[in-house]
LOLUMZA-204238 format. One record per residue (C-alpha): residue number from 0; residue in three letters; x, y, z. Coordinates in Angstrom, 1 decimal, padded with zeros to 4 digits, always signed. Each point is the difference from the previous one (the first is absolute). Example, Ala and Ser with C-alpha at 12.3 -4.5 7.8 and 13.67 -1.06 7.14 Angstrom:
// LOLUMZA-204238
<zavo nr="0" rest="ALA" u="+012.3" v="-004.5" w="+007.8"/>
<zavo nr="1" rest="SER" u="+001.4" v="+003.4" w="-000.7"/>
// end
This chain:
// LOLUMZA-204238
<zavo nr="0" rest="MET" u="+039.1" v="-007.6" w="-031.0"/>
<zavo nr="1" rest="ALA" u="+000.0" v="+003.6" w="-001.5"/>
<zavo nr="2" rest="TYR" u="-000.1" v="+000.1" w="-003.7"/>
<zavo nr="3" rest="ALA" u="+003.2" v="+000.8" w="-001.9"/>
<zavo nr="4" rest="ARG" u="+000.2" v="+000.6" w="-003.7"/>
<zavo nr="5" rest="SER" u="+001.7" v="-002.7" w="-002.2"/>
<zavo nr="6" rest="ALA" u="+003.0" v="+000.7" w="-002.0"/>
<zavo nr="7" rest="ALA" u="-001.9" v="-000.7" w="-003.1"/>
<zavo nr="8" rest="PHE" u="-002.7" v="+002.6" w="+000.9"/>
<zavo nr="9" rest="LYS" u="+002.8" v="+002.7" w="+000.9"/>
<zavo nr="10" rest="SER" u="+001.3" v="-000.5" w="-003.6"/>
<zavo nr="11" rest="LEU" u="-003.3" v="+000.3" w="-001.5"/>
<zavo nr="12" rest="GLN" u="-000.6" v="+003.2" w="+001.9"/>
<zavo nr="13" rest="ARG" u="+003.3" v="+001.5" w="-001.4"/>
<zavo nr="14" rest="ARG" u="-000.9" v="-001.0" w="-003.6"/>
<zavo nr="15" rest="LEU" u="-003.5" v="+001.6" w="+000.3"/>
<zavo nr="16" rest="ARG" u="+001.3" v="+003.1" w="+001.5"/>
<zavo nr="17" rest="GLU" u="+002.4" v="+000.3" w="-002.9"/>
<zavo nr="18" rest="LEU" u="-002.9" v="-000.3" w="-002.4"/>
<zavo nr="19" rest="HIS" u="-001.9" v="+002.5" w="+001.9"/>
<zavo nr="20" rest="SER" u="+002.8" v="+002.4" w="-001.0"/>
<zavo nr="21" rest="VAL" u="-000.1" v="-001.1" w="-003.6"/>
<zavo nr="22" rest="VAL" u="-003.8" v="+000.9" w="-000.1"/>
<zavo nr="23" rest="ALA" u="+000.7" v="+003.4" w="+001.4"/>
<zavo nr="24" rest="HIS" u="+002.8" v="+000.6" w="-002.5"/>
<zavo nr="25" rest="ALA" u="-002.3" v="-001.2" w="-002.9"/>
<zavo nr="26" rest="TRP" u="-002.1" v="+003.0" w="+000.6"/>
<zavo nr="27" rest="ARG" u="+003.0" v="+002.5" w="+000.1"/>
<zavo nr="28" rest="LEU" u="+001.5" v="-001.1" w="-003.4"/>
<zavo nr="29" rest="LYS" u="+000.4" v="+003.1" w="-002.1"/>
<zavo nr="30" rest="LYS" u="+002.4" v="+001.0" w="-002.9"/>
<zavo nr="31" rest="GLY" u="-000.1" v="+003.5" w="-001.1"/>
<zavo nr="32" rest="GLY" u="-002.8" v="+000.7" w="+002.4"/>
<zavo nr="33" rest="LYS" u="-002.2" v="-002.5" w="-001.7"/>
<zavo nr="34" rest="ARG" u="-001.4" v="-003.2" w="+001.4"/>
<zavo nr="35" rest="LEU" u="+001.4" v="-003.4" w="-001.5"/>
<zavo nr="36" rest="PRO" u="-003.2" v="-002.3" w="+000.0"/>
<zavo nr="37" rest="ILE" u="+001.8" v="-002.9" w="-001.7"/>
<zavo nr="38" rest="TYR" u="+002.6" v="-000.2" w="+002.7"/>
<zavo nr="39" rest="LYS" u="-002.5" v="+000.6" w="+002.7"/>
<zavo nr="40" rest="GLU" u="-002.1" v="-002.9" w="-001.3"/>
<zavo nr="41" rest="ALA" u="+003.1" v="-002.2" w="+000.0"/>
<zavo nr="42" rest="LEU" u="+000.8" v="+000.8" w="+003.6"/>
<zavo nr="43" rest="LEU" u="-003.4" v="-000.6" w="+001.1"/>
<zavo nr="44" rest="SER" u="-000.5" v="-003.2" w="-001.7"/>
<zavo nr="45" rest="SER" u="+003.3" v="-001.3" w="+001.4"/>
<zavo nr="46" rest="SER" u="-001.1" v="+001.0" w="+003.5"/>
<zavo nr="47" rest="VAL" u="-003.1" v="-002.2" w="-000.3"/>
<zavo nr="48" rest="LEU" u="+001.8" v="-002.9" w="-001.5"/>
<zavo nr="49" rest="LEU" u="+003.0" v="+000.1" w="+002.3"/>
<zavo nr="50" rest="SER" u="-002.2" v="+000.4" w="+003.2"/>
<zavo nr="51" rest="PHE" u="-001.6" v="-003.2" w="-000.7"/>
<zavo nr="52" rest="ALA" u="+003.1" v="-001.8" w="-000.9"/>
<zavo nr="53" rest="HIS" u="+001.4" v="+001.4" w="+003.3"/>
<zavo nr="54" rest="PHE" u="-002.9" v="-001.4" w="+001.9"/>
<zavo nr="55" rest="GLU" u="+000.4" v="-003.5" w="-001.8"/>
<zavo nr="56" rest="SER" u="+003.8" v="+000.0" w="+001.1"/>
<zavo nr="57" rest="TYR" u="-001.3" v="+000.8" w="+003.5"/>
<zavo nr="58" rest="VAL" u="-002.3" v="-003.0" w="+000.0"/>
<zavo nr="59" rest="GLY" u="+002.5" v="-002.3" w="-001.2"/>
<zavo nr="60" rest="ASP" u="+002.7" v="+001.3" w="+002.5"/>
<zavo nr="61" rest="VAL" u="-002.3" v="+000.0" w="+003.1"/>
<zavo nr="62" rest="THR" u="-001.2" v="-003.5" w="-000.9"/>
<zavo nr="63" rest="ASN" u="+003.6" v="-001.2" w="-000.1"/>
<zavo nr="64" rest="ASP" u="+000.7" v="+001.5" w="+003.3"/>
<zavo nr="65" rest="VAL" u="-003.1" v="-001.6" w="+001.5"/>
<zavo nr="66" rest="CYS" u="+001.0" v="-003.4" w="-001.2"/>
<zavo nr="67" rest="LYS" u="+003.6" v="+000.4" w="+001.3"/>
<zavo nr="68" rest="ALA" u="-001.3" v="+001.0" w="+003.3"/>
<zavo nr="69" rest="PHE" u="-002.2" v="-003.1" w="+000.2"/>
<zavo nr="70" rest="CYS" u="+002.8" v="-002.3" w="-001.4"/>
<zavo nr="71" rest="SER" u="+002.4" v="+001.4" w="+002.6"/>
<zavo nr="72" rest="ALA" u="-002.1" v="-000.4" w="+003.0"/>
<zavo nr="73" rest="ALA" u="+000.7" v="-003.1" w="+002.0"/>
<zavo nr="74" rest="LEU" u="-003.6" v="-001.3" w="-000.1"/>
<zavo nr="75" rest="SER" u="-001.5" v="-003.1" w="-001.3"/>
<zavo nr="76" rest="SER" u="-002.2" v="+000.0" w="-003.1"/>
<zavo nr="77" rest="ALA" u="-003.2" v="-000.5" w="+002.0"/>
<zavo nr="78" rest="GLN" u="+000.4" v="+003.5" w="+001.7"/>
<zavo nr="79" rest="PHE" u="-000.4" v="+001.9" w="-003.2"/>
<zavo nr="80" rest="PRO" u="-003.3" v="+001.1" w="-001.8"/>
<zavo nr="81" rest="ALA" u="-002.0" v="-003.0" w="-001.4"/>
<zavo nr="82" rest="ALA" u="-000.4" v="+001.7" w="-003.2"/>
<zavo nr="83" rest="LEU" u="+003.8" v="+000.5" w="-000.5"/>
<zavo nr="84" rest="ARG" u="+000.8" v="-003.6" w="+001.2"/>
<zavo nr="85" rest="ALA" u="-002.6" v="-001.1" w="-002.5"/>
<zavo nr="86" rest="HIS" u="+001.5" v="+001.9" w="-003.0"/>
<zavo nr="87" rest="VAL" u="+003.5" v="-001.0" w="+000.9"/>
<zavo nr="88" rest="ALA" u="-000.9" v="-003.8" w="+000.7"/>
<zavo nr="89" rest="VAL" u="-002.2" v="-000.5" w="-002.9"/>
<zavo nr="90" rest="GLY" u="+001.9" v="+002.1" w="-002.5"/>
<zavo nr="91" rest="SER" u="+003.2" v="-001.9" w="+000.7"/>
<zavo nr="92" rest="LYS" u="-001.7" v="-003.3" w="-000.7"/>
<zavo nr="93" rest="LEU" u="-002.0" v="+001.0" w="-003.0"/>
<zavo nr="94" rest="LYS" u="+002.0" v="+002.9" w="-001.8"/>
<zavo nr="95" rest="GLY" u="-002.0" v="+001.3" w="-002.9"/>
<zavo nr="96" rest="TRP" u="-003.2" v="-001.5" w="+000.8"/>
<zavo nr="97" rest="GLY" u="-002.5" v="+002.5" w="-001.2"/>
<zavo nr="98" rest="GLU" u="-002.3" v="-000.7" w="+002.8"/>
<zavo nr="99" rest="ILE" u="+002.3" v="+001.4" w="+002.5"/>
<zavo nr="100" rest="GLN" u="-000.7" v="+003.8" w="+000.0"/>
<zavo nr="101" rest="ASP" u="-001.0" v="+001.5" w="+003.5"/>
<zavo nr="102" rest="PRO" u="-001.2" v="-002.8" w="+002.3"/>
<zavo nr="103" rest="THR" u="-002.2" v="+001.1" w="+002.9"/>
<zavo nr="104" rest="LYS" u="+000.4" v="-002.0" w="+003.3"/>
<zavo nr="105" rest="GLN" u="-002.8" v="-002.4" w="-000.9"/>
<zavo nr="106" rest="ARG" u="+001.1" v="-000.6" w="-003.6"/>
<zavo nr="107" rest="ALA" u="+003.7" v="-000.4" w="+001.1"/>
<zavo nr="108" rest="GLN" u="-000.9" v="-003.0" w="+002.2"/>
<zavo nr="109" rest="ILE" u="-001.6" v="-001.6" w="-003.1"/>
<zavo nr="110" rest="LEU" u="+002.9" v="+000.8" w="-002.2"/>
<zavo nr="111" rest="ALA" u="+002.5" v="-001.1" w="+002.6"/>
<zavo nr="112" rest="HIS" u="-001.6" v="-003.4" w="+000.0"/>
<zavo nr="113" rest="LYS" u="+000.8" v="-000.2" w="-003.7"/>
<zavo nr="114" rest="ALA" u="+003.5" v="+001.0" w="+000.3"/>
<zavo nr="115" rest="ASN" u="+001.6" v="-003.4" w="+000.8"/>
<zavo nr="116" rest="GLY" u="+001.4" v="+001.0" w="+003.4"/>
<zavo nr="117" rest="GLY" u="-001.2" v="+003.6" w="+000.1"/>
<zavo nr="118" rest="PHE" u="-002.3" v="-000.5" w="+002.8"/>
<zavo nr="119" rest="GLU" u="+002.7" v="-001.4" w="+002.1"/>
<zavo nr="120" rest="ILE" u="+002.0" v="+002.9" w="-000.8"/>
<zavo nr="121" rest="LEU" u="-002.8" v="+002.3" w="+000.9"/>
<zavo nr="122" rest="ASN" u="-000.2" v="-001.3" w="+003.5"/>
<zavo nr="123" rest="ASP" u="+003.5" v="-001.2" w="+000.7"/>
<zavo nr="124" rest="LEU" u="+001.3" v="+001.8" w="+003.2"/>
<zavo nr="125" rest="THR" u="+003.6" v="-000.4" w="-000.8"/>
<zavo nr="126" rest="VAL" u="+000.2" v="+000.7" w="-003.8"/>
<zavo nr="127" rest="PRO" u="+001.4" v="+003.6" w="-000.5"/>
<zavo nr="128" rest="LEU" u="-001.8" v="+002.2" w="-002.4"/>
<zavo nr="129" rest="LYS" u="+001.9" v="+000.4" w="-003.4"/>
<zavo nr="130" rest="ILE" u="-001.6" v="+002.6" w="-002.2"/>
<zavo nr="131" rest="ASP" u="+000.8" v="+000.5" w="-003.6"/>
<zavo nr="132" rest="VAL" u="-000.8" v="+003.9" w="-000.5"/>
<zavo nr="133" rest="ASP" u="-000.4" v="-000.4" w="-003.9"/>
<zavo nr="134" rest="SER" u="-002.7" v="-002.7" w="+000.8"/>
<zavo nr="135" rest="ILE" u="-001.7" v="+002.5" w="+002.3"/>
<zavo nr="136" rest="LEU" u="+000.0" v="+002.8" w="-002.5"/>
<zavo nr="137" rest="VAL" u="-000.4" v="-002.1" w="-003.2"/>
<zavo nr="138" rest="ASP" u="-003.5" v="+001.0" w="-001.0"/>
<zavo nr="139" rest="VAL" u="-000.4" v="+003.2" w="+002.2"/>
<zavo nr="140" rest="SER" u="+003.2" v="+002.0" w="-000.8"/>
<zavo nr="141" rest="TYR" u="-002.0" v="+002.6" w="-001.9"/>
<zavo nr="142" rest="PRO" u="-001.6" v="+001.9" w="+002.9"/>
<zavo nr="143" rest="LYS" u="-003.4" v="+000.8" w="-001.0"/>
<zavo nr="144" rest="LEU" u="-002.5" v="-000.1" w="+003.0"/>
<zavo nr="145" rest="LYS" u="-001.1" v="-003.5" w="-000.8"/>
<zavo nr="146" rest="ASN" u="+003.6" v="-001.2" w="+000.0"/>
<zavo nr="147" rest="VAL" u="+000.8" v="+001.7" w="+003.1"/>
<zavo nr="148" rest="LYS" u="-002.8" v="-001.5" w="+001.9"/>
<zavo nr="149" rest="LYS" u="+001.1" v="-003.5" w="-001.3"/>
<zavo nr="150" rest="LEU" u="+003.6" v="+000.8" w="+001.2"/>
<zavo nr="151" rest="LEU" u="-001.0" v="+001.0" w="+003.4"/>
<zavo nr="152" rest="ASN" u="-002.3" v="-003.1" w="+000.4"/>
<zavo nr="153" rest="ARG" u="+002.7" v="-002.2" w="-001.2"/>
<zavo nr="154" rest="LEU" u="+002.5" v="+001.3" w="+002.6"/>
<zavo nr="155" rest="GLY" u="-002.6" v="-000.6" w="+002.7"/>
<zavo nr="156" rest="VAL" u="-002.2" v="+003.0" w="+000.2"/>
<zavo nr="157" rest="ASP" u="-003.4" v="-001.3" w="+000.6"/>
<zavo nr="158" rest="ASP" u="-002.1" v="+003.0" w="-001.2"/>
<zavo nr="159" rest="PRO" u="+002.3" v="+002.4" w="-002.1"/>
<zavo nr="160" rest="ILE" u="-002.6" v="+002.7" w="-000.7"/>
<zavo nr="161" rest="ALA" u="-001.1" v="+000.2" w="+003.5"/>
<zavo nr="162" rest="SER" u="+003.7" v="+000.1" w="+001.1"/>
<zavo nr="163" rest="LEU" u="+000.9" v="+002.8" w="-002.5"/>
<zavo nr="164" rest="ILE" u="-003.1" v="+001.9" w="+001.0"/>
<zavo nr="165" rest="LYS" u="+000.9" v="-000.1" w="+003.8"/>
<zavo nr="166" rest="SER" u="+003.5" v="+001.2" w="-000.9"/>
<zavo nr="167" rest="GLY" u="-000.9" v="+002.6" w="-002.8"/>
<zavo nr="168" rest="GLY" u="-003.6" v="+000.9" w="+000.2"/>
<zavo nr="169" rest="HIS" u="-003.2" v="-000.9" w="-001.9"/>
<zavo nr="170" rest="SER" u="+001.2" v="+001.6" w="-003.3"/>
<zavo nr="171" rest="ILE" u="+003.3" v="-001.8" w="+000.1"/>
<zavo nr="172" rest="SER" u="-000.9" v="-002.4" w="-003.0"/>
<zavo nr="173" rest="GLN" u="-001.0" v="+002.8" w="-002.3"/>
<zavo nr="174" rest="LYS" u="+003.5" v="+001.7" w="+000.6"/>
<zavo nr="175" rest="LEU" u="+001.6" v="-003.0" w="-001.9"/>
<zavo nr="176" rest="ILE" u="-002.8" v="-000.3" w="-002.5"/>
<zavo nr="177" rest="SER" u="+000.4" v="+003.6" w="-001.0"/>
<zavo nr="178" rest="ILE" u="+003.6" v="+000.0" w="-001.0"/>
<zavo nr="179" rest="HIS" u="-000.4" v="-003.6" w="-001.6"/>
<zavo nr="180" rest="ASP" u="-002.8" v="+001.0" w="-002.2"/>
<zavo nr="181" rest="ALA" u="+002.0" v="+003.1" w="-000.9"/>
<zavo nr="182" rest="ARG" u="+003.0" v="-001.9" w="-000.9"/>
<zavo nr="183" rest="ALA" u="-002.0" v="-002.6" w="-002.0"/>
<zavo nr="184" rest="GLU" u="-001.8" v="+002.8" w="-001.9"/>
<zavo nr="185" rest="LEU" u="+003.5" v="+001.6" w="-000.9"/>
<zavo nr="186" rest="ALA" u="+001.4" v="-003.4" w="-001.2"/>
<zavo nr="187" rest="HIS" u="-003.1" v="-000.3" w="-002.3"/>
<zavo nr="188" rest="THR" u="-000.3" v="+003.6" w="-001.3"/>
<zavo nr="189" rest="GLY" u="+003.6" v="+001.3" w="+000.5"/>
<zavo nr="190" rest="GLN" u="-001.4" v="+003.2" w="+001.4"/>
<zavo nr="191" rest="ALA" u="+000.6" v="+001.3" w="+003.5"/>
<zavo nr="192" rest="PRO" u="-003.1" v="+000.5" w="+002.3"/>
<zavo nr="193" rest="ASN" u="-001.6" v="+003.3" w="-000.4"/>
<zavo nr="194" rest="TRP" u="+000.7" v="+001.0" w="+003.6"/>
<zavo nr="195" rest="THR" u="+001.1" v="+003.0" w="+001.7"/>
<zavo nr="196" rest="LYS" u="+003.6" v="+000.2" w="+001.7"/>
<zavo nr="197" rest="THR" u="-001.8" v="-000.3" w="+003.3"/>
<zavo nr="198" rest="ASP" u="-001.9" v="-003.0" w="-001.3"/>
<zavo nr="199" rest="TYR" u="+003.2" v="-001.8" w="-001.1"/>
<zavo nr="200" rest="GLN" u="+001.7" v="+000.8" w="+003.4"/>
<zavo nr="201" rest="HIS" u="-003.1" v="-001.2" w="+001.9"/>
<zavo nr="202" rest="ARG" u="-000.1" v="-003.3" w="-002.0"/>
<zavo nr="203" rest="LEU" u="+003.8" v="-000.7" w="+000.8"/>
<zavo nr="204" rest="GLN" u="-000.9" v="+000.8" w="+003.8"/>
<zavo nr="205" rest="GLU" u="-002.9" v="-002.4" w="-000.2"/>
<zavo nr="206" rest="LEU" u="+002.2" v="-002.7" w="-001.4"/>
<zavo nr="207" rest="LEU" u="+002.4" v="+000.4" w="+002.8"/>
<zavo nr="208" rest="GLN" u="-002.8" v="+000.0" w="+002.6"/>
<zavo nr="209" rest="PHE" u="-001.2" v="-003.4" w="-001.5"/>
<zavo nr="210" rest="ALA" u="+003.5" v="-001.5" w="+000.4"/>
<zavo nr="211" rest="ALA" u="+000.2" v="+001.4" w="+003.5"/>
<zavo nr="212" rest="ALA" u="-003.2" v="-001.8" w="+000.9"/>
<zavo nr="213" rest="MET" u="+001.4" v="-003.2" w="-001.7"/>
<zavo nr="214" rest="ASP" u="+003.2" v="+000.4" w="+001.9"/>
<zavo nr="215" rest="ARG" u="-001.8" v="+000.1" w="+003.3"/>
<zavo nr="216" rest="VAL" u="-002.0" v="-003.0" w="-000.7"/>
<zavo nr="217" rest="LEU" u="+003.2" v="-001.9" w="-000.8"/>
<zavo nr="218" rest="PHE" u="+001.8" v="+001.3" w="+002.9"/>
<zavo nr="219" rest="THR" u="-002.7" v="-001.2" w="+002.3"/>
<zavo nr="220" rest="LEU" u="+000.0" v="-003.5" w="-001.7"/>
<zavo nr="221" rest="VAL" u="+003.7" v="-000.5" w="+000.5"/>
<zavo nr="222" rest="ALA" u="+000.0" v="+001.4" w="+003.5"/>
<zavo nr="223" rest="SER" u="-002.9" v="-002.1" w="+001.2"/>
<zavo nr="224" rest="THR" u="+001.5" v="-003.1" w="-001.8"/>
<zavo nr="225" rest="VAL" u="+003.6" v="+000.1" w="+000.9"/>
<zavo nr="226" rest="LYS" u="-000.1" v="+002.4" w="+002.8"/>
<zavo nr="227" rest="SER" u="+002.6" v="+002.0" w="-001.6"/>
<zavo nr="228" rest="THR" u="+000.5" v="+002.8" w="-002.6"/>
<zavo nr="229" rest="ASN" u="+003.2" v="-001.2" w="-001.5"/>
<zavo nr="230" rest="TRP" u="-001.4" v="+000.7" w="-003.4"/>
<zavo nr="231" rest="ILE" u="+000.7" v="+003.6" w="+000.4"/>
<zavo nr="232" rest="ARG" u="+003.6" v="+000.8" w="-001.1"/>
// end
């Protein structure tokens, strides 16, 4: 099944394209033939903060779409990824239990035994899957690399980094780390990164490339699980 971009990715792409133009405009700001460094700094700072905020929105939107695709599929719970079933089954029985963070397949079986019926839910061939999207995102909504890995694993991607590398190349993780670290430094110091115009635009493109790799990974997950791409609007 040929890959098609999600609606969430298309929205992110439009928003980052707009920020690309904002960065270009920041270098053209003049009044009376003079540069306006204060306004330039403000525009560049906002481009960094907004780019990451837009990526955070993408992660939430695409996760919601994946969960909708899973829930709307006419499949039994047992046909979905084990890690996802474990999180749904155990989380529904023990909400707020601090031990439940990101169960692996092996740990999921142990936790499910503790979950007062969770084991039966995990293996029941007739119970439909019901996913609370908020519970999926509860501790991973801020999309630094560690949380993206947890999220993908929770949804059913066995080896998130290997899957991202397959979709986006060996440097794919660094593309998210770069803009995340710049955003964190900006939040701490209040100063925009000392980058050239090309650097800023390149970082925006790298963020989009990371999202594209993530989008492909999730497309593959949905297509292989429910044999459909009905998450794409």
